[in-house]
Residue frames relative to the residue before (quaternion, step in Angstrom):
aa qw qx qy qz dx dy dz
M 1.0000 0.0000 0.0000 0.0000 0.00 0.00 0.00
A 0.4738 -0.6874 0.4687 0.2887 3.59 -0.83 1.02
K 0.5437 -0.6104 0.4965 0.2920 3.46 -1.24 0.81
K 0.3922 -0.7242 0.5193 0.2281 3.54 -0.80 1.04
L 0.3245 -0.7774 0.5130 0.1648 3.60 -0.74 1.10
P 0.5762 -0.5720 0.4360 0.3881 3.66 -1.16 0.53
P 0.6032 -0.5529 0.3944 0.4182 3.68 -1.03 0.41
G 0.7569 0.3242 -0.2564 0.5062 3.57 -0.88 0.96
M 0.6825 0.4631 -0.2873 0.4871 3.60 1.24 -0.23
R 0.0197 0.8020 -0.5960 0.0344 3.46 -0.95 0.86
K 0.4733 -0.6748 0.4931 0.2782 3.59 -1.16 0.66
K 0.0016 0.7795 -0.6262 0.0142 3.66 -0.90 0.80
G 0.8059 -0.1695 0.0347 0.5663 3.55 -0.13 1.42
N 0.8038 -0.2016 0.1986 0.5233 3.58 -0.73 -1.16
S 0.7232 0.4371 -0.2359 0.4799 3.59 1.24 -0.05
Y 0.3777 -0.7131 0.5325 0.2553 3.64 -1.18 -0.18
E 0.1652 -0.7526 0.6275 0.1120 3.57 -1.26 0.59
Y 0.0955 -0.7987 0.5931 0.0345 3.52 -0.89 0.95
R 0.1449 -0.8041 0.5750 0.0416 3.53 -0.83 1.12
F 0.0345 0.8311 -0.5507 0.0697 3.45 -0.99 0.92
Y 0.3323 -0.7598 0.5200 0.2046 3.62 -0.95 0.47
I 0.0363 -0.7157 0.6926 0.0823 3.50 -1.38 0.57
G 0.7660 0.0153 -0.0818 0.6375 3.48 -0.21 1.31
D 0.7392 -0.3367 0.2950 0.5032 3.51 -0.88 -1.06
K 0.5864 0.5940 -0.3623 0.4149 3.57 1.25 0.11
R 0.2443 -0.8017 0.5282 0.1368 3.57 -0.86 0.91
Y 0.1557 -0.7748 0.6125 0.0164 3.56 -0.95 0.99
S 0.0942 -0.7784 0.6154 0.0802 3.63 -1.29 0.37
V 0.0582 -0.7524 0.6519 0.0744 3.56 -1.27 0.44
S 0.2357 -0.7548 0.5973 0.1340 3.59 -1.26 0.55
G 0.0558 0.7863 -0.6128 0.0553 3.54 -1.19 0.60
K 0.6269 -0.5472 0.4105 0.3730 3.53 -1.34 0.18
T 0.7732 0.1594 -0.0414 0.6125 3.44 1.20 -0.78
I 0.6819 -0.4362 0.3961 0.4335 3.65 -1.43 0.25
S 0.6851 0.5012 -0.3073 0.4301 3.53 0.86 -0.98
D 0.5902 0.5609 -0.3624 0.4537 3.68 1.03 -0.62
C 0.6582 0.5234 -0.2948 0.4538 3.49 0.97 -1.01
K 0.6430 0.5213 -0.3191 0.4614 3.59 0.92 -0.91
N 0.6933 0.4730 -0.3078 0.4482 3.54 0.84 -0.95
K 0.6357 0.5130 -0.3339 0.4702 3.61 1.05 -0.65
E 0.6353 0.5461 -0.3363 0.4302 3.55 1.06 -0.76
I 0.6251 0.5283 -0.3150 0.4806 3.55 1.14 -0.76
K 0.6517 0.5199 -0.3062 0.4596 3.54 0.98 -0.85
K 0.6891 0.4712 -0.2924 0.4665 3.54 0.90 -0.92
R 0.5955 0.5458 -0.3684 0.4602 3.57 0.97 -0.72
Q 0.6649 0.5096 -0.3155 0.4457 3.61 0.93 -0.97
E 0.6620 0.5054 -0.3144 0.4554 3.56 0.90 -0.88
I 0.6339 0.5234 -0.3308 0.4634 3.59 0.99 -0.74
E 0.6483 0.5390 -0.3019 0.4450 3.56 1.04 -0.99
E 0.7191 0.4343 -0.2274 0.4925 3.57 1.08 -0.98
G 0.4897 -0.6672 0.4463 0.3405 3.66 1.19 -0.18
T 0.5806 0.6089 -0.3960 0.3680 3.58 1.01 0.28
Y 0.5664 0.5939 -0.3889 0.4186 3.56 1.26 0.01
K 0.2178 -0.7685 0.5900 0.1175 3.55 -1.00 0.93
R 0.3250 -0.6948 0.5900 0.2520 3.57 -1.00 0.70
G 0.7604 -0.4590 0.2289 0.3984 3.53 -1.28 0.68
R 0.7130 0.4513 -0.3145 0.4349 3.74 0.63 -0.80
D 0.6535 0.5099 -0.3197 0.4591 3.59 1.19 -0.41
L 0.5833 0.6218 -0.3618 0.3771 3.58 1.24 -0.25
S 0.4770 -0.5931 0.5635 0.3214 3.56 -1.32 0.56
T 0.6766 -0.4604 0.3805 0.4306 3.58 -1.32 0.31
A 0.6720 0.4877 -0.3233 0.4538 3.61 0.80 -0.96
E 0.6502 0.5153 -0.3233 0.4552 3.70 0.94 -0.87
Y 0.7016 0.4434 -0.3093 0.4641 3.59 0.85 -0.80
M 0.6195 0.5317 -0.3435 0.4642 3.58 1.02 -0.65
D 0.6477 0.5199 -0.3244 0.4527 3.54 0.95 -0.79
R 0.6488 0.5148 -0.3019 0.4722 3.55 1.04 -0.89
W 0.6587 0.5239 -0.2871 0.4574 3.59 0.99 -0.93
L 0.6357 0.5121 -0.3306 0.4736 3.59 0.98 -0.87
E 0.6426 0.5403 -0.3391 0.4245 3.61 0.92 -0.80
K 0.6424 0.4905 -0.3193 0.4948 3.53 1.08 -0.76
R 0.6737 0.5166 -0.2964 0.4375 3.63 0.85 -0.91
R 0.5596 0.6214 -0.3945 0.3807 3.64 1.15 -0.60
Q 0.6012 0.5874 -0.3480 0.4153 3.58 1.18 -0.59
Q 0.7764 0.3969 -0.1426 0.4683 3.55 1.24 -0.73
I 0.7312 0.3932 -0.2004 0.5201 3.52 1.25 -0.05
T 0.6279 -0.5606 0.3926 0.3706 3.57 -1.21 0.44
P 0.6243 -0.5432 0.3995 0.3945 3.60 -1.13 0.40
A 0.5985 0.5381 -0.3561 0.4749 3.66 1.09 -0.64
T 0.6761 0.4794 -0.2882 0.4796 3.59 0.80 -1.04
A 0.6463 0.5233 -0.3332 0.4443 3.63 0.92 -0.73
R 0.6336 0.5249 -0.3092 0.4769 3.48 1.07 -0.78
T 0.6411 0.5230 -0.3191 0.4623 3.62 0.99 -0.82
Y 0.6555 0.5240 -0.3014 0.4527 3.51 0.95 -0.93
R 0.6499 0.5164 -0.3025 0.4686 3.56 1.00 -0.94
K 0.6611 0.5058 -0.3239 0.4497 3.61 0.98 -0.77
L 0.6443 0.5060 -0.3070 0.4843 3.56 1.04 -0.80
Y 0.6393 0.5535 -0.2881 0.4493 3.58 1.10 -0.84
N 0.6805 0.5055 -0.3018 0.4363 3.49 0.96 -0.92
R 0.6188 0.5319 -0.3259 0.4775 3.53 1.15 -0.83
M 0.7122 0.5010 -0.2904 0.3967 3.55 0.80 -1.05
I 0.7104 0.4711 -0.3133 0.4185 3.63 0.79 -0.80
R 0.7202 0.4485 -0.2851 0.4458 3.59 1.05 -0.42
Q 0.4335 0.7113 -0.4472 0.3258 3.53 1.23 0.23
P 0.4467 -0.7213 0.4613 0.2596 3.69 -0.63 1.06
I 0.1461 -0.7992 0.5756 0.0928 3.56 -0.97 0.72
D 0.7843 0.1020 -0.0972 0.6042 3.65 1.23 -0.15
K 0.6650 -0.5290 0.3731 0.3724 3.50 -1.38 0.14
A 0.5864 0.6106 -0.3451 0.4052 3.51 1.34 -0.38
G 0.5720 -0.6201 0.3542 0.4037 3.58 1.28 -0.12
H 0.4485 0.6742 -0.4825 0.3338 3.61 1.23 0.18
T 0.2612 -0.7702 0.5631 0.1471 3.55 -1.05 0.78
F 0.7397 -0.4211 0.3223 0.4142 3.52 -1.39 0.33
G 0.6948 0.5066 -0.2593 0.4398 3.47 0.98 -1.05
D 0.6268 0.5849 -0.3395 0.3869 3.61 1.09 -0.47
I 0.5349 0.6575 -0.3774 0.3731 3.56 1.31 -0.50
K 0.4678 -0.6447 0.5191 0.3099 3.54 -0.94 0.71
L 0.5435 -0.6606 0.3858 0.3455 3.57 -0.79 0.90
R 0.6648 0.4839 -0.3029 0.4818 3.62 1.01 -0.79
E 0.7210 0.4033 -0.2800 0.4890 3.63 1.07 -0.23
L 0.4084 0.7183 -0.4700 0.3103 3.60 1.20 0.21
E 0.0925 -0.8079 0.5805 0.0433 3.55 -0.83 0.99
T 0.6882 -0.4855 0.3652 0.3966 3.47 -1.37 0.34
E 0.6033 0.5869 -0.3266 0.4300 3.52 1.08 -0.76
N 0.6476 0.5249 -0.3124 0.4556 3.53 1.11 -0.89
V 0.6266 0.5511 -0.3137 0.4531 3.56 1.14 -0.79
Y 0.6467 0.5054 -0.3014 0.4853 3.56 1.11 -0.79
Q 0.6140 0.5335 -0.3356 0.4751 3.62 1.13 -0.70
M 0.6667 0.4955 -0.3201 0.4556 3.54 0.87 -0.85
Q 0.6498 0.5501 -0.3169 0.4180 3.45 0.94 -0.92
Q 0.6840 0.4814 -0.2571 0.4841 3.55 0.98 -1.02
S 0.5962 0.5680 -0.3489 0.4474 3.61 1.12 -0.72
L 0.6509 0.5308 -0.3201 0.4383 3.62 1.01 -0.77
L 0.6383 0.5074 -0.3136 0.4865 3.52 1.20 -0.71
D 0.6157 0.5794 -0.3063 0.4375 3.50 1.11 -0.89
D 0.6838 0.4979 -0.2725 0.4585 3.48 1.22 -0.71
G 0.5654 -0.6224 0.3420 0.4196 3.53 1.46 0.03
L 0.4607 0.6964 -0.4387 0.3321 3.57 1.22 0.23
S 0.5518 -0.6344 0.4097 0.3537 3.69 -0.98 0.65
T 0.6278 -0.5105 0.4288 0.4017 3.54 -1.30 0.27
R 0.5898 0.5723 -0.3771 0.4271 3.55 1.06 -0.61
T 0.6441 0.5044 -0.3053 0.4873 3.58 0.94 -1.01
A 0.6549 0.5046 -0.3287 0.4565 3.67 0.88 -0.92
N 0.6778 0.4936 -0.3018 0.4537 3.58 0.97 -0.84
D 0.6294 0.5164 -0.3237 0.4821 3.63 1.03 -0.80
T 0.6350 0.5480 -0.3157 0.4436 3.60 1.03 -0.76
L 0.6536 0.5028 -0.2878 0.4869 3.47 1.09 -1.00
S 0.6327 0.5379 -0.3342 0.4458 3.63 0.90 -0.81
L 0.6587 0.5011 -0.3094 0.4682 3.54 0.96 -0.90
L 0.6500 0.5150 -0.3153 0.4612 3.60 0.93 -0.81
N 0.6433 0.5591 -0.2977 0.4300 3.48 1.09 -0.97
H 0.6259 0.5392 -0.2950 0.4801 3.58 1.05 -0.94
A 0.6956 0.5087 -0.2737 0.4271 3.52 0.89 -0.99
L 0.6882 0.4609 -0.2641 0.4942 3.54 1.07 -0.93
E 0.5672 0.5592 -0.3834 0.4675 3.63 1.14 -0.40
A 0.6264 0.5232 -0.2967 0.4959 3.52 1.06 -0.86
A 0.6476 0.5204 -0.3127 0.4605 3.60 0.98 -0.84
C 0.6218 0.5110 -0.3244 0.4970 3.58 1.08 -0.79
A 0.6824 0.4970 -0.3183 0.4312 3.62 0.82 -0.89
E 0.6996 0.4294 -0.2772 0.4993 3.55 1.14 -0.66
R 0.4198 -0.7180 0.4366 0.3429 3.62 1.39 0.02
V 0.3047 0.7209 -0.5519 0.2880 3.57 0.95 0.74
I 0.7838 0.0643 -0.0387 0.6164 3.57 1.15 -0.73
D 0.5284 -0.6679 0.4235 0.3087 3.58 -1.06 0.59
W 0.8071 0.0566 -0.0167 0.5875 3.66 1.07 -0.66
N 0.4527 -0.6900 0.5075 0.2478 3.48 -1.31 0.42
P 0.2642 -0.8231 0.4775 0.1568 3.64 -0.14 1.26
A 0.5947 0.5608 -0.3627 0.4475 3.66 1.30 -0.13
K 0.5234 0.6917 -0.3748 0.3274 3.58 1.25 -0.45
A 0.6954 0.4751 -0.2543 0.4754 3.56 1.13 -0.74
V 0.5749 0.5939 -0.3511 0.4400 3.56 1.30 -0.28
E 0.2861 -0.7901 0.5189 0.1571 3.61 -0.63 1.12
R 0.5602 -0.5655 0.4879 0.3582 3.56 -1.23 0.53
L 0.4663 -0.6786 0.4884 0.2891 3.60 -1.03 0.68
K 0.4746 -0.6336 0.5233 0.3156 3.55 -1.16 0.56
R 0.4275 -0.7348 0.4503 0.2732 3.53 -0.62 0.97
T 0.2470 -0.7940 0.5492 0.0834 3.55 -0.84 1.05
E 0.6389 0.5333 -0.3248 0.4494 3.57 1.26 -0.50
E 0.5581 -0.5772 0.4730 0.3629 3.56 -1.17 0.66
P 0.5259 -0.6430 0.4600 0.3137 3.68 -0.88 0.90
A 0.5434 -0.6329 0.4391 0.3336 3.51 -1.01 0.95
R 0.6070 0.5966 -0.3694 0.3730 3.52 1.00 -0.74
D 0.7179 0.4224 -0.2475 0.4949 3.52 1.26 -0.51
T 0.6923 0.4071 -0.2471 0.5422 3.61 1.35 0.04
I 0.8575 0.0901 -0.0368 0.5052 3.53 -0.34 -1.29
H 0.7114 0.4149 -0.2463 0.5109 3.66 1.20 -0.45
R 0.3906 0.7797 -0.4449 0.2038 3.57 1.23 0.11
A 0.5131 -0.5696 0.5244 0.3704 3.52 -1.31 0.23
L 0.4246 -0.7499 0.4778 0.1703 3.46 -0.76 1.20
T 0.4401 -0.6555 0.5295 0.3102 3.59 -1.03 0.58
R 0.6472 -0.4779 0.3984 0.4405 3.68 -1.25 0.27
E 0.6588 0.5177 -0.3167 0.4446 3.57 0.96 -0.93
E 0.6625 0.4905 -0.3366 0.4553 3.65 0.99 -0.75
V 0.6396 0.5360 -0.3385 0.4348 3.54 1.00 -0.79
D 0.6637 0.5142 -0.2915 0.4584 3.50 0.95 -0.96
A 0.6750 0.4638 -0.3149 0.4796 3.58 0.83 -0.86
F 0.6610 0.5184 -0.3258 0.4338 3.66 0.89 -0.77
L 0.6772 0.4903 -0.2888 0.4666 3.59 0.84 -0.88
Q 0.6535 0.5129 -0.3369 0.4431 3.51 0.98 -0.67
A 0.7025 0.4194 -0.2763 0.5043 3.55 1.07 -0.73
A 0.6317 0.5669 -0.3315 0.4119 3.56 1.24 -0.25
V 0.4731 0.6810 -0.4534 0.3268 3.56 1.19 -0.23
G 0.7375 0.3295 -0.3017 0.5065 3.55 -0.85 1.08
S 0.5194 0.5916 -0.4399 0.4323 3.69 1.30 -0.07
W 0.5640 -0.5850 0.4656 0.3506 3.43 -1.18 0.62
Y 0.7349 0.4245 -0.2335 0.4746 3.52 1.06 -0.81
Y 0.3152 0.7935 -0.4803 0.2008 3.64 1.07 0.17
P 0.6652 0.4466 -0.3102 0.5118 3.66 0.91 -0.84
L 0.6184 0.5497 -0.3591 0.4317 3.62 1.03 -0.58
Y 0.6357 0.5279 -0.3008 0.4762 3.59 1.04 -0.83
I 0.6374 0.4987 -0.3251 0.4893 3.62 0.94 -0.82
F 0.6578 0.5235 -0.3075 0.4458 3.63 0.91 -1.00
L 0.6770 0.4912 -0.2937 0.4627 3.56 0.85 -0.92
L 0.6586 0.5408 -0.2903 0.4354 3.58 0.93 -0.86
H 0.7780 0.3571 -0.1590 0.4918 3.53 1.10 -0.73
T 0.6745 0.4411 -0.2790 0.5222 3.53 1.34 0.13
G 0.2758 -0.7492 0.5357 0.2751 3.64 1.05 -0.81
M 0.4141 0.7145 -0.4839 0.2894 3.64 1.11 0.28
R 0.5421 -0.5607 0.5177 0.3518 3.52 -1.30 0.52
I 0.5647 -0.6029 0.4101 0.3864 3.60 -1.11 0.64
G 0.5960 0.5803 -0.3651 0.4181 3.62 1.02 -0.71
E 0.6763 0.5111 -0.2711 0.4561 3.54 1.00 -0.96
A 0.6779 0.4894 -0.2986 0.4602 3.54 1.00 -0.89
S 0.6598 0.5212 -0.2961 0.4533 3.55 1.07 -0.83
A 0.6897 0.4826 -0.3093 0.4425 3.54 1.16 -0.42
L 0.4756 0.7050 -0.4012 0.3404 3.54 1.36 -0.24
A 0.1860 -0.7573 0.6204 0.0838 3.56 -0.90 1.04
I 0.7548 -0.3988 0.2912 0.4318 3.51 -1.42 0.27
G 0.7345 0.4829 -0.2097 0.4281 3.43 0.76 -1.14
D 0.6023 0.6020 -0.3470 0.3930 3.62 1.30 -0.33
V 0.7246 0.3220 -0.2387 0.5606 3.63 1.31 -0.09
T 0.1968 0.7883 -0.5455 0.2056 3.47 -0.32 1.32
G 0.8543 0.1460 -0.0900 0.4907 3.54 -1.06 0.64
G 0.6947 -0.4910 0.2867 0.4406 3.56 1.13 0.67
I 0.6540 0.4805 -0.2938 0.5050 3.55 1.37 0.06
I 0.2342 -0.7378 0.6141 0.1537 3.54 -1.12 0.74
N 0.1908 -0.7765 0.5943 0.0862 3.51 -0.73 1.17
I 0.0808 -0.7925 0.6045 -0.0058 3.56 -0.59 1.28
Y 0.1796 0.7822 -0.5692 0.1785 3.49 -0.71 1.21
K 0.7486 0.2807 -0.1565 0.5800 3.59 1.23 0.05
T 0.0407 -0.7905 0.6077 0.0651 3.62 -1.25 0.24
V 0.5302 -0.5813 0.5053 0.3545 3.45 -1.38 0.21
T 0.0024 0.8164 -0.5764 0.0356 3.55 -0.83 0.91
R 0.3233 -0.7619 0.5182 0.2157 3.58 -0.97 0.53
T 0.1551 -0.7777 0.6086 0.0276 3.52 -0.89 1.08
D 0.6895 -0.4164 0.3576 0.4725 3.57 -1.27 -0.17
A 0.7181 0.4465 -0.2749 0.4577 3.58 1.09 -0.51
G 0.6866 -0.4214 0.2643 0.5302 3.60 1.38 0.02
Y 0.7274 -0.4405 0.3276 0.4117 3.48 -1.44 -0.19
I 0.0097 0.7981 -0.6022 0.0190 3.61 -0.90 0.84
I 0.3823 -0.6707 0.5570 0.3061 3.60 -1.21 0.23
A 0.1811 -0.8323 0.5211 0.0537 3.52 -0.32 1.28
E 0.4502 -0.7095 0.4806 0.2509 3.62 -0.91 0.83
Q 0.6405 0.4432 -0.3233 0.5374 3.47 0.92 0.98
T 0.3658 -0.7246 0.5340 0.2364 3.64 -1.17 0.42
K 0.7365 -0.4205 0.2574 0.4632 3.55 -1.21 0.26
T 0.7888 0.0292 -0.0048 0.6140 3.57 0.96 -0.85
D 0.6602 -0.4886 0.3458 0.4536 3.64 -1.21 0.16
A 0.6376 0.5364 -0.3316 0.4425 3.54 1.14 -0.73
G 0.5157 0.6727 -0.3767 0.3736 3.55 1.30 -0.32
R 0.6242 0.5096 -0.3453 0.4811 3.57 1.16 -0.60
R 0.2588 0.7767 -0.5201 0.2435 3.57 -0.38 1.18
K 0.3109 -0.6931 0.6106 0.2241 3.49 -1.44 0.13
I 0.0526 0.8047 -0.5912 0.0154 3.62 -0.84 0.81
D 0.5392 -0.6345 0.4600 0.3083 3.48 -1.23 0.74
I 0.3619 -0.7445 0.5231 0.2025 3.59 -0.93 0.73
R 0.3981 -0.7035 0.5480 0.2152 3.50 -0.94 0.99
P 0.6469 -0.5457 0.3494 0.4020 3.64 -1.14 0.64
E 0.6514 0.5401 -0.3291 0.4192 3.57 0.97 -0.85
A 0.6408 0.5120 -0.2994 0.4875 3.58 1.13 -0.91
W 0.6497 0.5218 -0.3279 0.4452 3.59 0.93 -0.91
K 0.6375 0.5105 -0.3264 0.4759 3.64 0.95 -0.76
A 0.6773 0.4919 -0.3129 0.4487 3.58 0.87 -0.84
W 0.5892 0.5595 -0.3387 0.4744 3.58 1.24 -0.79
N 0.7109 0.4524 -0.2738 0.4636 3.60 0.78 -1.02
D 0.6089 0.5383 -0.3599 0.4583 3.62 1.01 -0.61
Q 0.6788 0.4900 -0.2972 0.4592 3.56 0.94 -0.79
R 0.5788 0.5513 -0.3455 0.4917 3.51 1.15 -0.68
Q 0.6844 0.4957 -0.3039 0.4399 3.61 0.67 -0.93
I 0.6178 0.5678 -0.3150 0.4435 3.51 1.15 -0.89
K 0.6639 0.5141 -0.2635 0.4748 3.51 1.03 -1.08
E 0.6931 0.4642 -0.2912 0.4684 3.60 0.92 -0.87
F 0.6168 0.5222 -0.3694 0.4586 3.55 1.14 -0.40
F 0.6990 0.4382 -0.2579 0.5029 3.54 1.04 -0.78
N 0.6519 0.4604 -0.3083 0.5177 3.52 1.37 -0.11
S 0.5330 -0.6606 0.3710 0.3765 3.54 1.26 0.68
G 0.7272 -0.4850 0.2277 0.4291 3.53 0.96 1.03
K 0.5006 0.6614 -0.4442 0.3386 3.64 1.21 -0.18
V 0.5492 -0.6082 0.4707 0.3268 3.55 -1.19 0.64
I 0.4225 -0.7054 0.5066 0.2596 3.59 -0.80 0.90
R 0.4977 -0.6764 0.4523 0.3003 3.56 -0.91 0.82
A 0.6271 -0.5947 0.3499 0.3613 3.60 -1.04 0.83
G 0.7178 0.4398 -0.2643 0.4707 3.62 1.05 -0.64
S 0.5443 0.6514 -0.3916 0.3551 3.59 1.22 -0.12
P 0.5132 -0.6405 0.4773 0.3139 3.67 -0.95 0.88
V 0.3562 -0.7302 0.5274 0.2484 3.65 -0.97 0.73
F 0.7349 0.3324 -0.2054 0.5543 3.59 0.91 -0.84
T 0.1268 0.7849 -0.5865 0.1544 3.58 -0.56 1.30
L 0.6263 -0.4525 0.4217 0.4745 3.52 -1.37 -0.01
P 0.7388 -0.4611 0.2903 0.3965 3.55 -1.40 0.40
R 0.7493 0.3430 -0.1386 0.5493 3.49 1.08 -0.88
G 0.6577 -0.4897 0.3173 0.4764 3.51 1.17 0.27
G 0.6026 0.5653 -0.3993 0.3974 3.59 -1.16 0.29
I 0.6293 -0.5584 0.3963 0.3674 3.49 -1.27 0.50
I 0.5204 -0.6632 0.4690 0.2634 3.46 -1.03 1.01
R 0.2163 -0.7386 0.6301 0.1033 3.51 -1.07 0.99
P 0.4911 -0.6802 0.4495 0.3069 3.57 -0.74 1.05
D 0.6223 0.5484 -0.3705 0.4179 3.62 0.94 -0.74
R 0.6435 0.5122 -0.3523 0.4466 3.60 1.00 -0.73
V 0.6274 0.5433 -0.3173 0.4588 3.54 1.01 -0.79
N 0.6985 0.4760 -0.2720 0.4600 3.55 0.81 -1.11
S 0.5882 0.5297 -0.3869 0.4731 3.69 1.15 -0.47
D 0.6546 0.5050 -0.3222 0.4611 3.61 0.98 -0.75
I 0.6093 0.5468 -0.3291 0.4706 3.51 1.12 -0.82
K 0.6527 0.5200 -0.3153 0.4519 3.58 0.86 -1.02
R 0.6319 0.5359 -0.3183 0.4607 3.64 0.94 -0.78
I 0.6935 0.4684 -0.2741 0.4738 3.52 0.88 -1.00
C 0.6093 0.5571 -0.3696 0.4264 3.57 0.96 -0.76
K 0.6450 0.5638 -0.2845 0.4303 3.46 1.00 -1.00
A 0.6639 0.5088 -0.2596 0.4826 3.49 1.12 -0.97
A 0.7216 0.4414 -0.2341 0.4793 3.49 1.05 -0.86
G 0.3947 -0.7519 0.4427 0.2881 3.60 1.25 -0.21
I 0.5270 0.5875 -0.4363 0.4322 3.51 1.06 0.95
E 0.6318 -0.5562 0.3923 0.3710 3.55 -1.24 0.44
Y 0.5520 -0.6664 0.4015 0.3000 3.56 -0.93 0.93
F 0.0152 0.7562 -0.6542 0.0007 3.53 -1.20 0.72
T 0.4495 -0.6453 0.5440 0.2925 3.53 -1.37 0.16
C 0.7069 -0.4734 0.3330 0.4065 3.51 -1.36 0.23
H 0.5608 0.5942 -0.4066 0.4088 3.57 1.18 -0.40
A 0.5257 0.6470 -0.4059 0.3745 3.66 1.17 -0.44
F 0.6234 0.5579 -0.3612 0.4119 3.56 1.06 -0.76
R 0.6237 0.5416 -0.3101 0.4706 3.57 1.18 -0.67
A 0.6528 0.4897 -0.2993 0.4944 3.54 1.06 -0.86
T 0.6264 0.5574 -0.3126 0.4463 3.59 1.05 -0.75
F 0.6489 0.5104 -0.2987 0.4788 3.58 0.93 -0.99
T 0.6670 0.5207 -0.2991 0.4410 3.58 0.89 -1.05
S 0.6782 0.5009 -0.2973 0.4480 3.60 0.85 -1.00
R 0.6458 0.4946 -0.3409 0.4713 3.58 1.05 -0.80
C 0.6479 0.5145 -0.3567 0.4339 3.61 0.84 -0.73
I 0.6265 0.5367 -0.3299 0.4589 3.61 1.04 -0.86
A 0.6637 0.5311 -0.2804 0.4459 3.51 0.94 -1.03
A 0.6964 0.4660 -0.2610 0.4793 3.58 1.11 -0.79
G 0.5678 -0.6490 0.3600 0.3561 3.59 1.32 0.09
M 0.3109 0.7640 -0.5147 0.2342 3.58 1.17 0.39
D 0.5289 -0.6080 0.4762 0.3518 3.60 -1.07 0.72
V 0.4788 -0.7287 0.4172 0.2563 3.50 -0.77 1.22
K 0.6182 0.5309 -0.3676 0.4482 3.63 1.03 -0.62
L 0.6287 0.5074 -0.3399 0.4815 3.57 1.03 -0.79
L 0.6537 0.4929 -0.3274 0.4717 3.63 0.85 -0.85
M 0.6000 0.5506 -0.3688 0.4481 3.66 0.98 -0.67
E 0.6810 0.4576 -0.2949 0.4897 3.66 0.98 -0.88
I 0.6301 0.5508 -0.3444 0.4256 3.65 0.96 -0.59
L 0.6930 0.4735 -0.2224 0.4961 3.50 1.19 -0.92
G 0.4069 -0.7002 0.4956 0.3139 3.58 1.16 -0.55
H 0.3982 0.7147 -0.4924 0.2971 3.55 1.07 0.59
T 0.5076 -0.6609 0.4560 0.3124 3.64 -1.17 0.51
D 0.8217 0.0649 -0.0181 0.5659 3.59 1.05 -0.51
V 0.6340 -0.5526 0.3813 0.3837 3.60 -1.20 0.45
Q 0.6296 0.5805 -0.3335 0.3943 3.52 0.96 -0.87
M 0.5965 0.5553 -0.3485 0.4630 3.53 1.20 -0.65
T 0.6540 0.5447 -0.2749 0.4473 3.47 1.04 -1.03
L 0.7255 0.4433 -0.2216 0.4775 3.54 0.89 -1.02
G 0.6875 0.5038 -0.2741 0.4454 3.56 0.96 -1.06
L 0.7761 0.3973 -0.2126 0.4412 3.59 0.79 -0.90
Y 0.8321 0.2550 -0.0851 0.4852 3.54 0.97 -0.71
G 0.5703 0.6324 -0.3677 0.3737 3.60 1.21 -0.23
H 0.5350 0.6767 -0.3880 0.3246 3.56 1.40 -0.45
G 0.5148 0.6555 -0.4453 0.3271 3.63 1.07 -0.24
E 0.7315 0.4158 -0.2411 0.4835 3.56 1.11 -0.51
E 0.3634 0.7725 -0.4640 0.2365 3.61 1.27 0.10
E 0.6429 0.5312 -0.2925 0.4679 3.55 0.99 -0.95
K 0.6724 0.5295 -0.2766 0.4370 3.50 1.01 -1.01
R 0.6380 0.5062 -0.2998 0.4969 3.53 1.10 -0.88
R 0.6474 0.5292 -0.3405 0.4299 3.61 0.90 -0.84
K 0.6689 0.4792 -0.3055 0.4792 3.62 0.91 -0.95
Q 0.6391 0.5393 -0.3362 0.4331 3.65 0.90 -0.69
I 0.6990 0.4703 -0.2856 0.4568 3.55 0.88 -0.91
L 0.6506 0.5029 -0.2981 0.4847 3.50 1.08 -0.71
A 0.6559 0.5327 -0.3052 0.4392 3.60 1.14 -0.46
V 0.5000 0.6654 -0.4113 0.3715 3.53 1.30 -0.30
N 0.2797 -0.7543 0.5740 0.1526 3.63 -0.80 1.09
M 0.1938 -0.8085 0.5509 0.0730 3.62 -0.28 1.31
């Protein structure tokens, strides 16, 4: 039987919203728990009593965005919250005039479409990519739609601003590309002796995201099966192992290839050696930084960059191993729906659209070679 909620309290997804009145004016607060809502109610009542509380229409764009992000934090992952906050911080400090006023200074009710265009162009002038500018616009658009729904503003000035056409070469064709067999051979030969060598083999033969592989503990690989149900994520406090995957589809079980199994055992032996021969606890991560601790993707990518230079090949990131695994599976004729499940994708189009491009040149050559 569902728990009866206090009057004015309602469940919203994984969080709660509490509505209360002071005089004839209605206010609301959100929180992960009923207790959170009660504490925020007390704080808001105190701000109203002291005259420091601002209603929506009196807020600056930065103040409203900050309030909206705090509400959203209850419904999104820590990694997504960090990404939103990063986009928000860039957005609000973009200059809009020569007097030094910033986008965040503008009163929400006075925000115009022209200001959004100015902010968008300012991001590009700072050297940021069109993708970052588009992501920032999307975040602002979501926040202003919420402001309209709350009747804080009458219209959304960001709605008329179009997303920019991407001018940068897609990462999937550069740093996230599917590697050729020659590139893989050259890379692995130059990578011998790297602390991350077993990790590279493991990623190449499982197609796992680096965060998923870095979160794997001894007990997560048993009976030839890899149990994936958590990932390394970055929060404002640093890197943590979260008891969840990037998406619900990310929770999965996959069979381990012999090459990945050998890399897994090699890394276990390395850890035991550096642990004075003691057996590693079942809950301990296998792939770690050289001195222990959760793996940071930037550290791994720096090592890859060093190895690529030594091997004389174009730089790529650790995500390229996932693209390579996928392209090889597609080329081998693996059922795409099965591959989608192995990768933890939510739909087939994501699998084909993002990773199938590695065989485009091969398909082109084959069709041109047909003798009609």
